[in-house]
SEVEXKOL-931705 format. One record per residue (C-alpha): residue number from 1; z, y negated, x; chain; residue in three letters. Coordinates in nm, 4 decimals. Layout:
n:up:north:east:chain:res
NUM:Z:Y:X:A:ALA
...
This chain:
n:up:north:east:chain:res
1:0.0206:-0.0154:0.0139:A:MET
2:0.0518:-0.2373:0.2785:A:SER
3:-0.2809:-0.1611:0.4105:A:ILE
4:-0.4279:-0.2671:0.0704:A:PHE
5:-0.2128:-0.5981:0.1055:A:PHE
6:-0.3563:-0.6655:0.4335:A:GLN
7:-0.7052:-0.6192:0.2800:A:GLU
8:-0.6341:-0.8512:-0.0126:A:LEU
9:-0.5086:-1.1042:0.2327:A:LYS
10:-0.7909:-1.1102:0.4495:A:ARG
11:-1.0235:-1.1571:0.1517:A:ILE
12:-0.8651:-1.4660:0.0647:A:PHE
13:-0.9257:-1.6096:0.4120:A:HIS
14:-0.8126:-1.9961:0.3982:A:TRP
15:-1.1376:-2.0801:0.5559:A:LYS
16:-1.3419:-1.9101:0.2906:A:LEU
17:-1.1113:-2.1191:0.0427:A:LEU
18:-1.1406:-2.4202:0.1722:A:ILE
19:-1.5020:-2.3822:0.1928:A:LEU
20:-1.4932:-2.2991:-0.2107:A:LEU
21:-1.3764:-2.6677:-0.2740:A:VAL
22:-1.6706:-2.8465:-0.1970:A:PRO
23:-1.9016:-2.5695:-0.3700:A:VAL
24:-1.6858:-2.5861:-0.6990:A:THR
25:-1.7440:-2.9818:-0.6963:A:PHE
26:-2.1065:-2.9417:-0.6235:A:ILE
27:-2.1451:-2.6653:-0.9197:A:ILE
28:-1.9136:-2.8710:-1.1330:A:TYR
29:-2.1115:-3.2153:-1.1050:A:PHE
30:-2.4734:-3.0461:-1.1289:A:THR
31:-2.4023:-2.8258:-1.4019:A:PHE
32:-2.0899:-2.8273:-1.5944:A:ILE
33:-1.9972:-3.1971:-1.5882:A:GLU
34:-2.2437:-3.2479:-1.8914:A:PHE
35:-2.1101:-2.9708:-2.0869:A:GLU
36:-1.7355:-3.1202:-2.0402:A:VAL
37:-1.7929:-3.4990:-2.0824:A:LYS
38:-2.0712:-3.5075:-2.3934:A:TYR
39:-1.9868:-3.2599:-2.6943:A:PHE
40:-2.0434:-3.3546:-2.9236:A:PRO
41:-2.3713:-3.4935:-2.7507:A:ASN
42:-2.4460:-3.8189:-2.9603:A:GLY
43:-2.5091:-3.8222:-3.3420:A:ARG
44:-2.5851:-3.6877:-3.5225:A:PRO
45:-2.3809:-3.3971:-3.3981:A:ALA
46:-2.1045:-3.5679:-3.3800:A:GLY
47:-2.1058:-3.6726:-3.7460:A:ASP
48:-2.1865:-3.3642:-3.8314:A:ILE
49:-1.8604:-3.1845:-3.6058:A:ASP
50:-1.6605:-3.4446:-3.7874:A:LEU
51:-1.7806:-3.3951:-4.1531:A:LEU
52:-1.7582:-2.9755:-4.0884:A:THR
53:-1.4039:-3.0237:-3.9482:A:ARG
54:-1.3306:-3.1776:-4.2768:A:GLU
55:-1.4829:-2.8716:-4.4627:A:MET
56:-1.2733:-2.6552:-4.2556:A:VAL
57:-0.9486:-2.7926:-4.3533:A:SER
58:-1.0803:-2.8252:-4.7461:A:ASN
59:-1.2298:-2.4621:-4.7542:A:TYR
60:-1.2280:-2.1267:-4.6133:A:ASP
61:-1.4611:-2.1425:-4.2944:A:PRO
62:-1.5582:-1.7484:-4.3312:A:ALA
63:-1.6490:-1.7964:-4.7543:A:ASN
64:-1.8102:-2.1122:-4.8555:A:VAL
65:-1.8225:-2.0797:-5.2376:A:THR
66:-2.0617:-2.2404:-5.4697:A:ALA
67:-1.7564:-2.4462:-5.6057:A:GLY
68:-1.7254:-2.5612:-5.2317:A:ASN
69:-2.0660:-2.6697:-5.1699:A:LEU
70:-2.0577:-2.8615:-5.5342:A:GLN
71:-1.7696:-3.0479:-5.4032:A:ASP
72:-1.8657:-3.1169:-5.0645:A:PHE
73:-2.2382:-3.2618:-5.2613:A:LYS
74:-2.0215:-3.5054:-5.4667:A:GLU
75:-1.8690:-3.6011:-5.1711:A:ARG
76:-2.1889:-3.6839:-5.0150:A:HIS
77:-2.2834:-3.8782:-5.3359:A:GLU
78:-1.9891:-4.0833:-5.2928:A:ASN
79:-2.0851:-4.1591:-4.9589:A:ASP
80:-2.4103:-4.2819:-5.0970:A:ILE
81:-2.2936:-4.4834:-5.3014:A:SER
82:-2.0943:-4.6710:-5.0561:A:ARG
83:-2.4165:-4.7187:-4.8895:A:ALA
84:-2.5646:-4.8507:-5.1864:A:ASP
85:-2.2867:-5.1140:-5.2429:A:GLU
86:-2.3498:-5.2322:-4.8609:A:PHE
87:-2.7352:-5.2286:-4.8743:A:VAL
88:-2.6969:-5.4444:-5.2746:A:LYS
89:-2.4694:-5.6972:-5.0733:A:ASN
90:-2.6483:-5.7670:-4.7517:A:ASP
91:-2.8743:-6.0373:-4.7197:A:GLN
92:-3.1105:-5.8653:-4.4693:A:GLN
93:-3.1601:-5.6092:-4.6844:A:ALA
94:-3.2517:-5.8164:-5.0238:A:GLN
95:-3.4671:-5.9989:-4.8288:A:GLU
96:-3.6438:-5.6917:-4.7379:A:LEU
97:-3.6261:-5.6018:-5.1366:A:GLY
98:-3.4412:-5.2896:-5.1025:A:LEU
99:-3.1998:-5.2112:-5.3854:A:GLN
100:-3.0308:-4.8996:-5.2540:A:SER
101:-2.9814:-4.6510:-5.0138:A:TYR
102:-3.2573:-4.4507:-5.1109:A:SER
103:-3.5129:-4.7570:-5.0859:A:ASP
104:-3.3783:-4.8387:-4.7116:A:LEU
105:-3.4090:-4.4493:-4.6421:A:TRP
106:-3.7543:-4.3739:-4.7718:A:THR
107:-3.8703:-4.7273:-4.6708:A:GLY
108:-3.8162:-4.6235:-4.3398:A:ARG
109:-4.2500:-4.6296:-4.2673:A:ASP
110:-4.2304:-5.0101:-4.3203:A:ASP
111:-4.1978:-5.1670:-3.9842:A:GLU
112:-3.9461:-5.4011:-4.0911:A:GLN
113:-3.7295:-5.1759:-4.2844:A:ILE
114:-3.7183:-4.9444:-4.0069:A:ASP
115:-3.6008:-5.2145:-3.7199:A:ASN
116:-3.3440:-5.3215:-4.0037:A:TYR
117:-3.2402:-4.9325:-4.0301:A:TYR
118:-3.2461:-4.8842:-3.6637:A:SER
119:-3.0546:-5.2205:-3.5996:A:GLY
120:-2.7656:-5.0768:-3.7779:A:ILE
121:-2.7532:-4.7084:-3.6607:A:ILE
122:-2.7881:-4.8379:-3.3068:A:HIS
123:-2.5108:-5.1128:-3.3459:A:ASN
124:-2.1990:-4.9974:-3.2259:A:ASP
125:-2.0117:-5.2946:-3.3973:A:ASN
126:-2.1899:-5.2672:-3.7445:A:HIS
127:-1.9887:-5.2163:-3.9833:A:GLU
128:-2.2500:-4.9272:-4.1636:A:ALA
129:-2.2995:-4.7641:-3.8814:A:GLN
130:-2.0286:-4.5087:-3.8949:A:ASP
131:-2.1481:-4.4662:-4.3115:A:LEU
132:-2.5297:-4.3893:-4.2426:A:LEU
133:-2.4786:-4.1804:-4.0062:A:TRP
134:-2.1940:-3.9939:-4.1945:A:ARG
135:-2.4961:-3.9696:-4.4655:A:ILE
136:-2.7453:-3.8478:-4.2458:A:THR
137:-2.5409:-3.5887:-4.1108:A:ALA
138:-2.4209:-3.4814:-4.5055:A:GLY
139:-2.7663:-3.4417:-4.5889:A:GLU
140:-2.8512:-3.2082:-4.3052:A:TYR
141:-2.5320:-3.0023:-4.4083:A:ILE
142:-2.6665:-3.0199:-4.7993:A:VAL
143:-3.0006:-2.9221:-4.6788:A:GLU
144:-2.9218:-2.6312:-4.4712:A:SER
145:-2.7096:-2.4505:-4.7462:A:ALA
146:-3.0156:-2.4220:-4.9658:A:GLN
147:-3.3072:-2.3307:-4.7276:A:ASP
148:-3.3180:-1.9376:-4.5840:A:PHE
149:-3.6927:-1.9559:-4.6073:A:THR
150:-3.7241:-2.0253:-4.1947:A:TYR
151:-3.5269:-1.6898:-4.0933:A:PHE
152:-3.7909:-1.5240:-4.3576:A:LEU
153:-4.0918:-1.6620:-4.1989:A:GLU
154:-3.9719:-1.5802:-3.8926:A:VAL
155:-3.8958:-1.2283:-3.9753:A:SER
156:-4.2147:-1.1414:-4.1631:A:ARG
157:-4.3672:-0.9527:-3.9020:A:ASN
158:-4.0836:-0.7390:-3.8239:A:ASP
159:-3.9876:-0.5241:-4.0854:A:PRO
160:-3.6477:-0.4432:-3.9242:A:ILE
161:-3.5698:-0.8001:-3.8631:A:MET
162:-3.6956:-0.8895:-4.2107:A:LYS
163:-3.4654:-0.6432:-4.3325:A:GLU
164:-3.1426:-0.7336:-4.1856:A:ARG
165:-3.2351:-1.1092:-4.2835:A:VAL
166:-3.2360:-1.0108:-4.6328:A:LEU
167:-2.9324:-0.8326:-4.6203:A:GLU
168:-2.7541:-1.1767:-4.4714:A:ILE
169:-2.8883:-1.3541:-4.7655:A:GLN
170:-2.8468:-1.1065:-5.0462:A:ASP
171:-2.4716:-1.0667:-4.8936:A:ASN
172:-2.4599:-1.4496:-4.8578:A:LYS
173:-2.3102:-1.3970:-4.4731:A:GLU
174:-2.4558:-1.7168:-4.4086:A:TYR
175:-2.2223:-1.8915:-4.6527:A:MET
176:-1.9686:-1.9819:-4.3780:A:SER
177:-1.8871:-2.3093:-4.1482:A:ILE
178:-1.9745:-2.2545:-3.7660:A:LEU
179:-2.2020:-2.5441:-3.6711:A:PRO
180:-2.4954:-2.4749:-3.4173:A:ALA
181:-2.3845:-2.7427:-3.1876:A:HIS
182:-2.0601:-2.5575:-3.1323:A:VAL
183:-2.1674:-2.2093:-3.0676:A:LEU
184:-2.4599:-2.3551:-2.8409:A:SER
185:-2.2217:-2.5393:-2.6587:A:HIS
186:-2.0071:-2.2346:-2.6191:A:PHE
187:-2.2815:-2.0493:-2.4726:A:ASN
188:-2.4000:-2.3018:-2.2163:A:GLN
189:-2.0365:-2.3895:-2.1078:A:TYR
190:-1.9795:-1.9854:-2.0552:A:MET
191:-2.3266:-1.9554:-1.8736:A:THR
192:-2.2113:-2.2356:-1.6220:A:GLN
193:-1.8751:-2.1070:-1.5904:A:ILE
194:-2.0064:-1.7737:-1.5072:A:THR
195:-2.2355:-1.9434:-1.2212:A:ARG
196:-1.9677:-2.0948:-1.0530:A:LEU
197:-1.7844:-1.7274:-1.0755:A:ILE
198:-2.0793:-1.5740:-0.9171:A:LEU
199:-2.0817:-1.8238:-0.6353:A:VAL
200:-1.7232:-1.7943:-0.5862:A:SER
201:-1.7195:-1.4336:-0.5712:A:LEU
202:-2.0445:-1.4458:-0.3009:A:LEU
203:-1.8530:-1.6779:-0.0668:A:ILE
204:-1.5336:-1.4680:-0.0822:A:VAL
205:-1.6267:-1.1261:-0.1111:A:LEU
206:-1.9493:-1.0749:0.0646:A:ALA
207:-1.7857:-1.0805:0.3855:A:PRO
208:-1.5408:-0.8375:0.3623:A:VAL
209:-1.7218:-0.5176:0.5120:A:PHE
210:-1.9743:-0.6985:0.7271:A:ILE
211:-1.7059:-0.8621:0.9114:A:ARG
212:-1.5520:-0.5401:1.0404:A:ASP
213:-1.8994:-0.4316:1.1522:A:ARG
214:-1.9052:-0.7305:1.3565:A:LYS
215:-1.5619:-0.6451:1.5365:A:GLN
216:-1.6169:-0.3086:1.6120:A:ASN
217:-1.3786:-0.1785:1.3696:A:LEU
218:-1.5879:0.1023:1.2157:A:LEU
219:-1.6017:0.3148:1.5035:A:GLU
220:-1.1875:0.3032:1.5066:A:GLN
221:-1.1637:0.3925:1.1243:A:GLN
222:-1.4397:0.6555:1.1250:A:TYR
223:-1.2116:0.8364:1.4384:A:SER
224:-1.0270:1.0113:1.1935:A:SER
225:-0.9962:1.1828:0.8548:A:LYS
226:-0.7149:0.9431:0.7135:A:VAL
227:-0.9429:0.5899:0.8911:A:GLY
228:-1.2284:0.7377:0.6634:A:ARG
229:-0.9834:0.6339:0.3500:A:ARG
230:-1.0139:0.2863:0.4493:A:PHE
231:-1.3287:0.2479:0.2625:A:PHE
232:-1.1674:0.3177:-0.0577:A:LEU
233:-0.8756:0.1045:0.0093:A:ILE
234:-1.1244:-0.1701:0.0591:A:LYS
235:-1.3488:-0.1683:-0.2146:A:ALA
236:-1.0227:-0.1345:-0.4298:A:ALA
237:-0.9021:-0.4358:-0.2803:A:ALA
238:-1.2604:-0.6237:-0.3211:A:VAL
239:-1.2650:-0.5282:-0.7070:A:LEU
240:-0.8868:-0.6515:-0.7789:A:ILE
241:-0.9716:-0.9654:-0.5514:A:ALA
242:-1.3143:-1.0405:-0.7691:A:ALA
243:-1.0588:-0.9797:-1.0923:A:PHE
244:-0.8210:-1.2210:-0.9888:A:LEU
245:-1.1039:-1.4806:-0.9116:A:ILE
246:-1.2612:-1.4149:-1.2241:A:ILE
247:-0.9172:-1.4650:-1.4417:A:THR
248:-0.8342:-1.7715:-1.2369:A:ALA
249:-1.1355:-1.9433:-1.3175:A:TRP
250:-1.1369:-1.8248:-1.6598:A:LEU
251:-0.8055:-1.9620:-1.7498:A:LEU
252:-0.8718:-2.3156:-1.5822:A:ILE
253:-1.1988:-2.3501:-1.7526:A:TRP
254:-1.1007:-2.2229:-2.0927:A:MET
255:-0.8195:-2.4362:-2.0679:A:SER
256:-0.9944:-2.7371:-2.0372:A:ILE
257:-1.2515:-2.5507:-2.3205:A:TYR
258:-0.9303:-2.5735:-2.5531:A:LEU
259:-0.9548:-2.9889:-2.5429:A:GLN
260:-1.2869:-2.9438:-2.7853:A:PHE
261:-1.0677:-2.8263:-3.0161:A:ASP
262:-1.3487:-2.5885:-3.1398:A:THR
263:-1.1643:-2.2842:-3.2307:A:LEU
264:-1.0634:-2.4639:-3.5734:A:VAL
265:-1.3977:-2.2999:-3.6727:A:PHE
266:-1.2844:-1.9626:-3.5265:A:GLY
267:-1.3129:-1.8198:-3.8466:A:GLU
268:-1.6538:-1.9482:-3.9325:A:GLY
269:-1.9249:-1.6804:-3.8867:A:ARG
270:-2.2295:-1.6595:-3.6294:A:VAL
271:-2.4709:-1.6517:-3.9262:A:ASN
272:-2.3531:-1.9710:-4.0725:A:SER
273:-2.6115:-2.1879:-4.2454:A:TYR
274:-2.5298:-2.4135:-4.0453:A:LEU
275:-2.6318:-2.2591:-3.7256:A:ASN
276:-2.9830:-2.2355:-3.6060:A:SER
277:-3.0104:-1.8471:-3.5106:A:SER
278:-2.9347:-1.5272:-3.7330:A:LEU
279:-2.7297:-1.2086:-3.5286:A:PHE
280:-2.7283:-0.8417:-3.5972:A:TRP
281:-2.3801:-0.8734:-3.6505:A:TYR
282:-2.2008:-1.0874:-3.8679:A:ASN
283:-1.9095:-1.2030:-3.6058:A:LEU
284:-1.6269:-1.4691:-3.6408:A:SER
285:-1.6258:-1.7476:-3.3407:A:PHE
286:-1.2963:-1.5989:-3.2372:A:ASN
287:-1.4530:-1.2465:-3.1583:A:HIS
288:-1.7646:-1.4241:-3.0058:A:TYR
289:-1.5258:-1.6119:-2.7643:A:VAL
290:-1.3537:-1.2857:-2.7180:A:LEU
291:-1.7092:-1.0500:-2.6491:A:ILE
292:-1.8320:-1.3405:-2.4105:A:MET
293:-1.4999:-1.3255:-2.1700:A:ILE
294:-1.5235:-0.9687:-2.1818:A:VAL
295:-1.9208:-0.9830:-2.0659:A:ALA
296:-1.8144:-1.2043:-1.7993:A:VAL
297:-1.5535:-1.0123:-1.6551:A:TYR
298:-1.8256:-0.7174:-1.6771:A:LEU
299:-2.1040:-0.8855:-1.5645:A:LEU
300:-1.8600:-1.0370:-1.2002:A:CYS
301:-1.6983:-0.7006:-1.1624:A:LEU
302:-2.0599:-0.5109:-1.1441:A:CYS
303:-2.1844:-0.8133:-0.9327:A:PHE
304:-1.8778:-0.7315:-0.6754:A:SER
305:-1.9618:-0.3340:-0.6742:A:ALA
306:-2.3203:-0.4385:-0.5700:A:TRP
307:-2.1609:-0.6867:-0.3463:A:ILE
308:-1.9564:-0.4029:-0.1515:A:ILE
309:-2.2671:-0.2246:-0.1258:A:LEU
310:-2.4970:-0.4662:0.0162:A:VAL
311:-2.2107:-0.5907:0.2392:A:SER
312:-2.1302:-0.2221:0.3779:A:ARG
313:-2.4827:-0.1506:0.4648:A:LEU
314:-2.6044:-0.4675:0.6100:A:SER
315:-2.5604:-0.5314:0.9710:A:SER
316:-2.6534:-0.8978:0.9829:A:MET
317:-2.5466:-1.1918:0.7851:A:TYR
318:-2.8747:-1.2801:0.7401:A:PHE
319:-2.9626:-0.9553:0.5818:A:THR
320:-2.6458:-0.9782:0.3746:A:LEU
321:-2.6927:-1.3403:0.2587:A:LEU
322:-3.1183:-1.2563:0.1613:A:ALA
323:-3.0388:-1.0201:-0.0478:A:ILE
324:-2.7310:-1.1426:-0.2232:A:LEU
325:-2.8446:-1.5095:-0.2436:A:ILE
326:-3.1575:-1.4121:-0.4823:A:PRO
327:-2.9078:-1.1355:-0.6532:A:SER
328:-2.7172:-1.4548:-0.7678:A:VAL
329:-2.9987:-1.6189:-0.8949:A:ILE
330:-3.1326:-1.3807:-1.0703:A:LEU
331:-2.8401:-1.3046:-1.2413:A:LEU
332:-2.7869:-1.6673:-1.3445:A:ILE
333:-3.1546:-1.6995:-1.4770:A:VAL
334:-3.1030:-1.3817:-1.6745:A:LEU
335:-2.7800:-1.4927:-1.8008:A:GLY
336:-2.9035:-1.8181:-1.9145:A:GLN
337:-3.2132:-1.6364:-2.1206:A:ARG
338:-3.0614:-1.3224:-2.2105:A:ARG
339:-2.7444:-1.1405:-2.1067:A:ILE
340:-2.4663:-1.4259:-2.0983:A:MET
341:-2.6289:-1.6630:-2.4096:A:THR
342:-2.6826:-1.5313:-2.7864:A:ASN
343:-2.4998:-1.2131:-2.7837:A:PHE
344:-2.6511:-0.9793:-3.0520:A:PHE
345:-2.9388:-1.2220:-3.1405:A:ASN
346:-3.1599:-1.1148:-3.4353:A:LEU
347:-3.4696:-1.2137:-3.2293:A:GLU
348:-3.3436:-0.9560:-2.9721:A:ASN
349:-3.3443:-0.5619:-3.0200:A:TRP
350:-3.0001:-0.5103:-3.2145:A:GLN
351:-2.8814:-0.2488:-2.8862:A:HIS
352:-3.0239:-0.4843:-2.6537:A:PHE
353:-2.6960:-0.6158:-2.5207:A:THR
354:-2.4626:-0.2979:-2.5394:A:PRO
355:-2.7590:-0.1440:-2.3303:A:THR
356:-2.7604:-0.4309:-2.0795:A:VAL
357:-2.3924:-0.4237:-1.9903:A:TYR
358:-2.3610:-0.0190:-2.0239:A:LEU
359:-2.6512:0.0015:-1.7921:A:THR
360:-2.4878:-0.2717:-1.5523:A:MET
361:-2.1658:-0.0715:-1.5901:A:ILE
362:-2.3313:0.2801:-1.4752:A:VAL
363:-2.5037:0.1227:-1.1839:A:ILE
364:-2.2072:-0.0305:-1.0631:A:ALA
365:-1.9831:0.2887:-1.1119:A:VAL
366:-2.2582:0.4926:-0.9327:A:GLY
367:-2.2480:0.2819:-0.6411:A:ILE
368:-1.8826:0.2908:-0.6082:A:LEU
369:-1.9215:0.6749:-0.6414:A:ILE
370:-2.2064:0.7180:-0.3924:A:TRP
371:-2.0388:0.5013:-0.1566:A:MET
372:-1.7525:0.6679:-0.1519:A:VAL
373:-1.8951:1.0149:-0.0903:A:LYS
374:-2.0577:0.8557:0.1624:A:ARG
375:-1.8150:0.7603:0.3696:A:GLU
376:-1.6460:1.0885:0.3996:A:LYS
377:-1.9816:1.2298:0.5526:A:THR
378:-2.1251:0.9398:0.7665:A:ILE
379:-2.1560:1.0230:1.1515:A:ALA
380:-1.9806:0.7420:1.4021:A:ILE
């Protein structure tokens, strides 16, 4: 056990930890900062966020009823009535011949009216700015609940996909509250965090085995049967170190994520009518978050097994980096497009996500088993 902790201590060498600092800053300011500083991103996303939070406090986010929608429509009509009063009492609106909010909204093809409207919604000091943006957001929410034809159109050439869409429609699985900007932001946020974790693993874990080769320690280890067990000890230390790195980063960045207070939508379903995609499984947002966290662990631990293989077989640092850096880039690209976003998305094969992760696990376990057997019989 003392050897294990010594190896763990060697992995977390202070020079490598110092190197992580500038790398973390670079990745943060290049990829993560935007996701932290700009949520919700602009308008009307911010107004949709505000309205849907009000809906969550008034209705069951997992099961929005027709009565709930009617109540929301009435609140929306009240906002429009307030806008009507504003238009009737505004001198510039009267000069343009506007008598109601409807006149203002439908008359934007006229340049003067469009300039008037733009002058309100883009002027932070205007008394009606928030009201007009709120109406725009409310209109989006009302219309989204009534329009399911887009998904039927997309799925028309895929019988299996269309069957699932019709099932979602018939069972009213879409009648829940989970705004598209919340789910897409979480996907992007976790993708960028995974990018940081993968790079951190590369920096900290890659030197573990090749360092022994450079220091001519392998000959000493292979000179006895007991010494050959060092590989198993070192591999265990690498995996434990990887687990600690993943956990530390997730604790830090999920603590930051909690400031967005998006878990108020936790009971909302991913197939919500407010979302821009449909999924094979009608997961709650809480379950989606948990699955994403598990996926980060699996992806990064499998990558750590790959690091063990490459580091053990590489004889030069150049070879090590020439293999691992493209591997990180490949995982990041695949993560953004497939394996770290849109879990169980209806546009993918139903079993795509579990198949990908099961394959990675099998490969990672296979690598470790092969390496252990190899170390028992390899000649000095």
